[in-house]
C-alpha positions, -999 to +999 in steps of 0.1 A: +412-417+216+396-413+182+418-401+153+412-366+140+429-376+108+446-355+084+438-317+077+421-316+044+404-285+031+376-283+007+350-259-005+329-265+024+357-255+048+361-224+027+325-215+030+324-221+067+356-199+071+335-170+053+309-173+079+335-174+108+353-144+097+323-121+092+305-133+123+335-129+146+343-095+131+307-081+138+307-098+174+338-079+184+325-046+167+295-049+191+312-063+222+340-036+222+316-007+221+323+015+251+294+020+274+273-001+253+235-007+259+219-040+268+206-043+231+241-039+218+255-066+242+228-090+231+233-084+195+271-090+199+267-122+219+242-135+196+263-129+166+292-145+186+274-176+190+264-177+153+303-176+149+309-206+171+281-224+151+301-218+119+334-225+137+320-261+145+312-266+110+347-253+099+367-278+120+343-304+111+349-301+075+386-296+077+396-329+095+393-364+078+392-384+112+361-395+129+369-374+160+358-343+140+323-353+147+327-340+182+325-304+166+289-310+161+288-302+198+296-266+190+271-266+163+242-277+185+248-252+213+258-223+189+224-222+171+204-223+204+226-200+224+226-175+195+187-175+193+186-170+234+207-137+229+188-126+198+157-129+219+173-108+245+182-082+218+146-080+205+132-075+241+159-048+247+156-026+217+152+004+217+145-001+255+131-028+279+093-027+280+088-062+295+117-066+322+100-097+340+092-114+306+127-108+296+142-123+326+121-153+325+124-161+289+163-159+292+165-184+321+139-209+305+156-208+270+191-210+288+179-240+307+166-256+274+200-251+259+221-265+287+198-296+290+196-304+251+234-298+248+242-320+277+218-348+265+234-346+231+270-350+245+259-379+265+242-399+238+269-389+212+297-406+233+284-441+225+267-435+192+294-442+167+302-422+138+289-420+103+306-404+073+285-385+049+298-382+014+274-355+005+293-329+026+324-350+033+321-349+071+317-371+100+286-372+121+268-390+148+240-416+135+213-400+157+185-392+132+157-392+160+177-367+180+184-345+149+147-343+141+137-334+176+166-309+178+153-292+144+119-286+161+135-271+192+154-248+170+125-239+151+106-230+184+137-208+194+135-189+161+096-186+165+102-172+200+124-143+191+103-137+161+070-134+180+084-115+209+100-091+185+066-085+170+050-079+205+077-054+211+066-035+178+035-027+196+051-008+224+080+010+208+078+044+192+071+047+154+106+060+146+123+027+160+099+002+142+117+003+108+151-006+124+135-034+145+115-047+114+148-047+093+168-065+118+142-090+124+138-099+087+175-102+084+178-127+113+147-147+102+167-152+066+199-161+083+182-186+106+153-199+087+166-204+052+198-225+061+177-246+084+152-254+057+181-260+031+199-281+056+170-306+057+168-307+019+206-312+013+206-341+040+177-357+021+195-352-014+170-327-026+196-301-032+235-303-035+255-296-003+276-273-022+246-252-031+234-254+004+268-240+017+270-213-009+233-200-002+239-204+037+272-182+035+256-157+011+226-153+033+248-151+063+268-121+051+240-103+035+217-108+065+244-097+091+255-068+068+219-054+065+212-059+102+245-043+114+242-013+090+207-006+100+213-009+137+246+011+138+228+040+118+200+041+145+215+030+178+224+057+204+257+038+213+289+053+201+304+036+170+332+045+148+333+054+111+361+030+103+342+002+117+315+009+094+339+012+064+356-020+073+322-040+077+308-028+044+341-036+026+345-070+042+310-081+034+314-069-003+348-088-007+336-119+011+304-121-012+324-118-045+351-142-032+326-167-021+309-169-057+341-169-076+357-197-054+324-218-058+327-216-096+365-222-097+366-251-073+336-268-088+354-266-122+386-282-107+365-310-095+351-316-129+387-318-143+395-345-117+368-366-128+378-362-164+414-372-156+405-402-135+381-415-161+408-414-185+432-432-161+405-459-155+401-465-192+437-467-196+442-493-168+412-515-183+428-513-217+462-525-202+479-493-211+504-478-189+489-454-162+508-432-135+482-446-108+472-481-100+436-482-087+428-495-053+403-519-070+388-533-102+354-549-105+339-562-136+303-572-141+291-595-168+256-583-182+249-617-199+261-638-169+249-613-143+281-623-125+310-603-108+347-607-111+372-591-088+405-580-101+430-574-074+443-539-069+466-524-044+442-528-014+418-553-001+384-537+001+359-544+027+328-542+006+312-563-022+298-548-055+269-572-051+255-546-027+250-521-055+245-543-084+216-523-098+239-493-104+258-516-130+225-523-148+216-487-146+247-473-162+247-501-188+211-491-198+220-454-201+250-460-221+230-484-246+201-458-249+227-430-257+242-453-284+208-455-302+213-418-313+207-412-351+188-444-354+153-442-365+141-472-345+155-460-311+122-461-293+116-499-301+153-508-293+148-490-260+117-509-251+134-541-260+163-531-237+139-522-207+124-558-210+157-574-202+164-552-171+163-570-138+138-565-111+161-539-091+159-518-124+122-520-129+116-485-116+138-470-142+122-492-167+086-480-159+098-443-157+115-447-191+082-459-205+063-430-190+088-405-205+086-422-240+048-414-242+055-377-238+057-354-269+088-335-257+109-366-261+123-367-295+155-386-293+176-406-267+194-375-255+161-358-246+151-390-228+185-392-208+182-353-200+146-360-185+160-388-165+190-366-153+164-338-142+148-365-119+180-376-103+176-354-071+140-366-066+152-402-070+180-396-044+155-377-021+130-405-020+157-431-014+171-412+015+136-409+031+129-445+026+162-453+043+148-433+074+118-457+078+122-483+105+121-519+088+093-531+114+066-508+100+081-503+066+050-510+043+027-487+060+050-455+061+066-461+028+032-461+009+029-426+019+059-416+000+052-435-033+013-426-038+018-404-067+002-416-100+011-388-123+039-366-130+078-370-122+087-405-107+052-419-112+068-449-130+090-455-099+059-451-076+039-476-095+066-503-093+074-494-058+035-501-048+037-535-065+066-545-043+050-531-012+018-550-021+038-585-026+043-611-001+079-603+006+091-598+042+095-561+055+133-564+053+132-578+018+108-549+006+133-525+024+163-538+004+143-540-029+133-506-029+168-494-018+181-511-049+153-499-070+161-461-063+198-466-071+213-438-089+221-441-127+257-428-129+266-409-160+297-416-179+327-400-160+305-394-129+323-399-095+309-424-071+318-430-034+324-465-020+336-477+014+328-484+049+311-453+062+304-464+098+328-460+124+329-478+159+355-476+185+353-515+187+362-516+148+383-484+142+393-493+107+377-475+079+384-469+042+368-447+015+372-447-021+362-429-053+352-449-084+341-447-120+319-471-139+331-478-174+308-495-201+322-520-224+292-522-250+310-546-274+316-573-246+285-565-226+308-558-194+306-531-169+338-520-152+343-502-119+377-488-112+382-473-077+410-450-063+418-440-026+394-412-013+423-397+005+440-388-030+406-370-039+406-351-007+444-343-013+436-329-046+406-307-030+432-296-004+456-283-029+430-266-048+413-249-019+444-240+003+455-209-019+417-197-017+417-200+021+451-183+023+439-156+001+405-153+022+426-150+055+448-125+039+421-104+026+403-103+059+436-093+077+443-066+051+406-052+054+403-056+092+438-042+101+452-027+069+421-004+066+427+009+100+463+019+093+455+036+060+424+055+073+442+063+104+463+090+083+437+097+057+406+099+077+407+092+113+434+117+124+420+146+103+385+141+119+401+139+154+418+172+148+384+188+136+368+174+168+396+188+188+392+223+172+355+221+177+361+215+215+385+244+217+361+268+200+333+254+222+354+264+252+359+300+240+392+297+223+386+317+191+422+318+181+425+280+174+432+272+138+434+240+119+464+230+096+452+218+062+476+190+051+457+174+020+433+192-003+405+166-001+371+166+014+387+168+049+408+196+038+378+216+026+362+209+061+393+222+078+392+254+057+357+259+063+362+254+101+389+282+100+366+305+080+338+299+104+361+306+135+372+338+119+336+349+111+326+342+147+355+359+159+347+390+139+309+389+149+320+389+185+342+421+180+311+439+162+288+428+190+312+442+215+313+475+195+274+476+195+274+469+232+296+499+240+274+521+217+241+506+227+228+535+248+233+561+223+217+539+195+188+532+219+182+569+223+182+575+185+160+546+177+135+557+204+132+591+189+127+576+154+099+554+168+082+582+185+080+602+152+068+570+132+043+565+159+029+599+156+027+596+118+009+561+122-017+575+147-025+604+124-030+579+094-051+555+116-074+585+126-080+594+090-085+555+082-110+553+110-129+582+098-133+565+064-144+535+081-169+554+100-184+571+071-186+536+050-204+520+080-229+549+080-236+543+044-242+505+049-264+511+080-298+515+060-293+483+040-290+460+071-327+467+081-353+438+083-386+450+065-403+416+065-435+421+083-458+390+073-474+371+100-466+339+086-430+343+077-407+357+103-370+368+094-341+377+119-308+387+115-274+383+133-243+403+119-208+405+135-182+419+113-144+410+121-130+445+118-138+467+149-127+504+152-133+535+174-139+568+158-142+596+184-168+584+209-183+559+185-176+522+185-185+505+151-176+476+130-172+471+092-169+444+066-184+426+036-212+406+051-249+419+043-283+407+054-316+422+037-353+412+040-385+429+025-419+423+012-429+424-024-459+413-043-458+394-078-490+386-096-511+398-067-494+372-043-474+382-012-438+371-011-410+377+016-377+384-002-343+378+016-306+381+009-276+369+027-243+379+010-205+380+016-185+405-004-149+394-010-122+412+006-112+427+039-124+458+056-129+486+031-129+463+000-155+441+015-176+469+027-174+484-008-188+453-024-217+451+003-224+489-003-227+485-041-248+451-036-270+468-010-278+498-031-286+480-063-306+453-045-328+480-027-334+499-058-347+466-074-370+459-044-383+496-045-389+493-083-408+461-077-429+477-051-437+508-073-440+495-108-470+473-118-449+460-148-423+448-123-448+430-103-466+415-131-442+385-132-438+350-115-411+345-087-387+323-109-383+349-133-381+378-108-352+360-091-335+352-125-337+388-136-325+402-103-296+377-102-285+389-137-288+423-129-267+423-099-242+400-117-238+425-146-230+454-122-202+433-105-190+419-139-180+454-145-155+454-119-134+429-139-129+404-112-117+428-085-150+426-065-168+392-061-199+385-041-211+350-030-248+351-017-282+333-013-312+351-028-346+337-022-383+346-020-408+328+002-446+326-007-463+340+025-492+319+022-480+285+009-445+284+024-429+277-011-393+287-012-377+298-044-339+305-042-306+308-060-271+301-045-240+317-059-211+298-042-223+306-009-225+283+020-255+258+019-289+269+035-297+248+066-330+235+074-340+230+110-371+206+114-383+187+144-350+194+162-327+180+134-306+203+111-297+193+075-287+209+043-314+215+016-287+219-010-260+193-021-243+208-051-226+240-064-252+258-083-235+290-097-201+309-092-199+342-074-214+373-086-187+391-108-173+358-122-170+356-159-193+329-174-221+329-149-245+341-176-254+305-186-285+284-181-297+297-148-321+277-129-341+284-097-343+258-068-378+252-048-384+240-014-416+234+004-415+247+039-440+229+065-453+246+096-427+252+122-396+250+097-366+272+102-342+280+075-306+294+083-286+311+058-250+323+066-216+333+053-186+312+056-175+328+089-197+302+103-173+274+092-139+293+094-134+287+132-099+288+149-098+256+168-062+254+182-025+259+172+000+234+164+033+229+182+050+250+155+025+278+162+004+274+130-033+280+131-057+249+130-088+260+112-120+240+111-126+222+078-159+203+085-186+220+070-212+198+086-200+212+121-225+241+117-254+217+116-243+204+151-241+241+163-277+248+150-290+217+167-272+228+199-286+262+194-321+250+187-326+272+155-321+305+176-294+328+162-280+342+196-277+306+209-260+293+176-234+323+179-227+312+215-221+276+205-198+286+176-180+309+202-175+279+226-161+257+198-136+282+185-128+319+177-141+336+147-116+342+118-139+361+094-170+381+091-202+362+103-237+369+092-266+347+099-303+350+086-332+330+100-365+325+084-393+307+101-426+297+086-454+296+113-484+271+113-506+277+083-543+285+093-569+263+081-585+281+054-610+256+041-631+236+065-654+211+049-683+197+066-682+158+071-713+152+050-702+173+021-668+158+023-683+123+022-703+132-009-674+146-026-654+114-021-684+094-035-685+117-065-646+111-070-651+074-068-679+074-095-658+096-117-628+071-115-650+041-125-665+061-154-629+070-165-618+034-162-649+023-184-637+049-210-671+070-203-650+103-201-680+125-204-698+110-175-665+112-155-664+151-162-700+154-149-694+137-117-663+160-113-684+190-121-708+182-093-679+176-068-663+210-079-696+229-074-696+216-037-660+228-031-638+248-057-603+247-037-596+210-036-564+204-055-572+167-061-605+176-079-586+201-103-559+174-110-586+147-120-602+176-143-568+182-161-564+142-167-598+139-181-596+172-203-563+159-217-578+126-226-609+145-242-581+169-259-603+199-245-570+219-240-589+252-231-605+238-200-572+218-191-553+251-193-578+268-169-578+239-144-540+235-146-535+272-139-559+271-109-541+241-096-507+259-098-519+286-075-531+260-050-499+237-054-470+261-070-444+233-061-459+209-087-435+216-116-451+189-140-486+207-139-469+239-147-455+222-179-492+209-187-503+246-183-479+257-209-485+228-233-524+235-231-518+272-236-498+265-267-526+242-280-551+270-277-529+297-289-524+317-255-489+323-263-481+347-233-494+321-208-474+292-225-443+312-225-446+324-189-453+290-175-427+275-198-399+296-188-409+290-151-404+253-157-372+258-176-359+279-146-367+251-121-355+223-144-335+232-173-331+196-184-369+190-190-367+180-226-404+181-233-407+216-218-379+228-239-395+215-271-431+230-262-413+263-252-394+263-285-426+254-306-443+283-287-416+309-296-419+296-331-456+303-331-447+337-318-422+341-347-394+346-323-372+324-343-339+331-327-352+323-293-370+293-307-337+279-321-318+286-290-343+267-268-346+237-292-307+236-294-305+231-257-332+202-261-312+187-290-281+185-267-300+166-242-317+142-268-295+143-299-311+114-316-346+129-317-355+133-353-385+155-349-362+179-330-338+180-359-366+187-383-380+213-362-347+233-361-343+230-398-378+243-402-369+273-380-337+279-399-356+281-433-382+305-416-352+327-405-338+327-440-371+335-457-375+362-430-341+378-438-349+376-475-381+394-470-363+420-451 
């Protein structure tokens, strides 16, 4: 049987022991849970197999004999079996959603584990052994199997990752965070060590760094996974297990980092001591340890000389001759420090290096060309930074079979820039040479040999073990350069001495680690048994007694800590319950008497309430009678039809009358302005409930009706345009409500409709937008907030009136916010869910086909009304054809218009006017002819005729705001101040940002000597166009006029 060798601990043993302790503790934590779920069992088994994985490494690192390689069997099965149970966990938490999939996956993966493990055991029995100095452990030389195994393990890891993600889509939202956290933890535990293991085997990172990171990731990952799972699982766990887990993880993390630092420092000390011993031995001085071997290499003769040591070595230094040259070159370059010609000396040195060191020579030449290299130390530092890459490349080249070496090696050395490009260039030269494949392999292996530093430890010996040749021997050696005699010495010592030194350094740390784990795992239980566990058990026992009805039970307080406070609070709680029960019993005994007394009190209170309610209903009734005359539809024109719908939220009964009261109001009437007939309408919502809202509606209705009556009776009130009438009416209403100092606000839509043309003028004061129903489609004719509610301070700013042209068959719907405030449903907590979608009303209008009763029915189907509802419907019927033009006359008019256009384009404006006058004599009411007249008269600067035509055109097309501006402009030009002001103010009410109109209106007021109004209007224009120099001069002129007027007065 193969030898296990001596037990020899090192840092890798320590690191593996950290993993074993923490994984085994967590495994027992989950597997010992009573009545555990399947998810908990799978998590425990997965953690246990991870522990077995690290246990295999622990034994492998601890024994120096080749038999320790058999522990790789545990490593191989541990990683795969752990993944199988982790897959089962992710398919079981929080419950099993895919039972058949879980069953099939478990058996398939288990079969793969059994097959791969059996195959590995079979081939490893005859594979021999190989010692890896990078990690100081024995292993089987099976690189092809390990590559395939790495792929298999990666597939296992991806399997549980993908299945966990699938499980996420089925599980409830509250469990997703737990699963995602545990998944991330185990991905880190498995993926990162697997990736770093490959890098450390190839030499890209140190094995010590790999071991440290692996153990840290294991402890942190398992800690996070376990804490998250324990805090979210329904299985019964204990507080003490959580405390131990947190403490153990914290101590292990700190101990791991400190041990790594200390042990690495002691190894550096070992190298310093043995370097000094080697120098003393070479110098012939007395030393306390005779080396195992001593080789010398003569640089000039390129020959070796062997000096006998205590042992006969089985290797020849010729095998690594390149290392002697490399260390010689390194020491010589360092000796050029503080020499000005160090670069030239370095280049001379590189020329004498043998072929095996040509890679270093070319790489050093490349580095010398870089600006960052200022001295020999910088050069050597740069070479030192590439050591890992050199070792990595050498190990990758060694993995390539000799039979097809050139083709596969070319892919590794194809880099032409950056680090190692010098090595790669020389390697490509070797690969393109006529050497055999085996010679190329050996040449590149020598070329990528390390360049040892002074005092750096090297490993020598027969690393392969075969049962047919069971003898093996290892050494550590140090290369010493004798620059004076141009000789390089190599002095070697037994590897077993080095391991014994490591063992002596690591053993106290291992003892301390085991002691700490025992103290935390078992000592904590003993300590917290008295301080925490028993007091909590007593509190639980007390709760059980109270729950069973024993209110005489009391807890004894031993220590005045948090547990003691809980015990005292428990006793106070029990006494309170006991006192409350006694009072309840007394209430029960006196209940009948108290009920009679309370009933009598309630009857008296009910009588008082009924009396008050009767009085209140009387007030409601009188108020509703006062409101009744205002909600009357007086719109009677045949072209414009108005309909009302009003439903107040507050219903009441007074005597035999059933009435309703609220703040919503609909009004419609007929007025005449400037000899044109208009339909005026108002839809309003006074803020407040019941009496307050009704009071606002009452004030609004009475004031508005008085304005309507005044307009109908007084010719002065009728002699105005609709824009100004709406503005004056709005301001008058606003001033009334402003007097209530914010206690009574009203939202409204106020508008007038031209009964002949269908042109709508309106203003909206924070009221729901007007809806247009046209061709079966409902839409808003507004898209912004115009003004605040009546009674809100600050409304009296620049008021403007909006217009909208109605077409035959159009329907407008105005309504209060009761149309949107529908009660849709109630939440599980009983809260009301109110509609917040203002566009819902559009759907209701379409469903109701623009009819008020049907719209109301649709609203009632969708939800219950929570507020007063008022709807006002305006329909514009098809306009009668007023002007019938005969075909011959129409043809002649079109011919005259065409001739007028030609004459205008040829600048014969007078002839164009003649053609238009002929067309106008045939038919006076064609807007297009009047618009052509306006254009020509403006070109001819005949402002009087242009004004007349523009005024007539506005009667036919009142929607055209631009022609209104031209009317005002021309009127000012011919000194018709009244017309200029009327039309200018109308344009301003429609478009307050029309700069040209503001300038023209300001000049008109200036001509009328109304300087204050002129300055105000022109100030508004200046805000819109602050860089207009003529505006600035005009305002300055007005101010001078004002000063002059004041001086005159």
